[in-house]
C-alpha positions, 0 to 999 in steps of 0.5 A, spaced: 297 591 814 298 598 816 301 600 823 294 601 827 291 595 825 298 591 827 297 595 834 290 593 835 292 586 833 298 585 838 294 588 843 288 583 842 293 577 842 296 580 848 290 581 852 287 574 850 294 571 852 293 574 859 286 572 859 288 565 858 293 565 863 288 567 868 283 562 867 288 555 866 291 552 872 294 545 873 293 540 878 298 535 880 297 528 882 299 530 890 294 536 890 287 537 891 284 543 889 277 547 891 274 552 886 270 558 890 266 562 886 264 569 890 267 565 897 262 559 895 264 552 894 263 550 887 267 544 886 273 540 888 278 537 883 282 531 885 284 529 878 291 531 875 291 535 869 290 542 866 283 545 868 280 552 867 276 557 871 272 563 870 278 569 871 276 574 876 270 571 878 273 564 881 279 563 885 282 556 887 285 553 893 290 548 892 292 543 898 297 537 898 293 531 899 299 527 902 298 532 908 291 530 909 290 526 916 284 522 918 282 523 925 279 517 928 275 516 934 278 512 940 276 505 940 275 501 946 279 494 945 279 488 950 285 484 949 285 477 948 288 475 954 282 479 958 277 474 957 272 472 962 272 465 963 265 462 965 265 455 968 
């Protein structure tokens, strides 16, 4: 193998490694990930593990599921001792 072929092979391997690192990401158990493509929501990933995206086209937003709260509407509750007695 001559010097030029070796240089081309090394540049190709490095660019492939860079592309793989730009397209793979990890989702942990406590995270949810939103995938956006051109600022439009494409999918939501809730399962942990290694996932992929299109590099330079899609972007991801990670947020912690443990911080997510549910907003509940207030309910009117009548206590048991305030029953109306009909005789």
